[in-house]
C-alpha positions as CSV (number, residue, x, y, z in Angstrom):
1,M,-17.2,-11.0,10.4
2,T,-15.9,-8.6,7.3
3,S,-14.0,-9.8,5.1
4,L,-11.1,-7.5,6.5
5,K,-11.4,-8.8,9.7
6,K,-11.4,-12.4,8.3
7,A,-8.1,-11.7,6.5
8,H,-6.8,-10.4,9.5
9,K,-7.5,-13.5,11.8
10,I,-5.7,-16.0,8.9
11,L,-3.0,-13.7,8.6
12,G,-2.7,-12.7,12.5
13,Y,0.1,-10.5,14.2
14,G,1.9,-8.4,11.6
15,A,-0.8,-8.0,9.0
16,F,-0.9,-4.3,8.6
17,S,2.9,-4.7,7.7
18,E,2.5,-7.5,5.6
19,I,-0.4,-6.0,3.7
20,G,1.2,-2.4,3.4
21,R,4.1,-4.1,2.0
22,A,2.7,-6.0,-0.7
23,C,0.3,-2.9,-1.4
24,N,3.1,-0.4,-1.4
25,R,0.8,1.3,1.7
26,S,2.4,2.1,5.0
27,P,0.9,-0.1,8.0
28,Q,-1.0,2.9,9.6
29,A,-3.0,3.3,6.6
30,V,-3.5,-0.9,6.0
31,K,-4.9,-0.1,9.4
32,K,-7.6,2.7,9.0
33,W,-9.2,0.3,6.3
34,F,-9.6,-2.7,8.5
35,E,-10.9,0.2,11.2
36,I,-13.6,1.4,9.1
37,G,-14.1,-2.5,7.4
38,V,-13.3,-1.9,3.8
39,L,-10.6,-1.0,1.3
40,P,-10.6,2.4,-0.3
41,E,-13.1,3.5,-2.7
42,T,-10.1,3.2,-5.6
43,E,-11.0,-0.5,-5.5
44,I,-14.4,-0.2,-7.3
45,I,-13.8,2.9,-8.9
46,E,-12.9,1.7,-12.8
47,V,-11.1,3.7,-15.9
48,F,-11.9,2.6,-19.2
49,G,-12.3,-1.1,-17.8
50,Q,-9.2,-1.2,-14.9
51,R,-9.6,-0.6,-11.4
52,K,-7.1,2.1,-9.7
53,T,-6.0,-0.1,-7.2
54,S,-5.6,-4.2,-6.9
55,Y,-5.3,-4.2,-3.1
56,G,-8.5,-6.8,-2.9
57,Q,-6.1,-9.2,-5.4
58,V,-3.2,-8.7,-3.0
59,I,-5.0,-9.9,-0.1
60,E,-6.6,-12.6,-1.8
61,A,-3.3,-13.9,-2.5
62,L,-1.6,-13.5,1.1
63,T,-4.8,-15.4,2.1
64,G,-4.5,-18.1,-0.1
65,G,-8.0,-17.3,-1.3
66,Q,-9.3,-17.8,1.9
67,V,-10.8,-13.9,1.4
68,T,-11.0,-13.4,-2.0
69,D,-11.4,-9.9,-3.9
70,A,-15.3,-10.6,-4.7
71,Q,-16.3,-10.9,-1.4
72,L,-14.0,-7.6,-0.6
73,R,-15.1,-5.4,-3.9
74,Q,-19.2,-6.4,-3.1
75,E,-18.9,-5.2,0.8
76,N,-17.0,-2.2,-0.8
77,F,-19.5,-1.5,-3.0
78,E,-22.5,-2.4,-0.3
79,Y,-20.8,0.3,2.6
80,R,-20.3,3.0,-0.2
81,Q,-24.1,2.6,-1.6
82,S,-25.3,2.7,2.6
83,R,-23.2,5.6,3.1
84,K,-25.1,7.3,-0.1
85,S,-28.5,6.6,1.0
86,A,-27.8,7.7,4.2
87,A,-26.4,11.1,3.6
């Protein structure tokens, strides 16, 4: 089970809306993250040592630490690497 699926299970019904509100994104955008299984690429792109977004940190807070930012970033990185090698 991916970390995003675990977060969805923890947060239950309304998870897309809850995460969307906290991340200032629409529930539809959040649903796409869950369908793909990873957060947007902006979560792993760093500019001057800072990430462009912090959705993983928001999800960690909403799940009470049951799903961590580090887990989400690792899965995101692995997904991006697998896509590069498949291309």
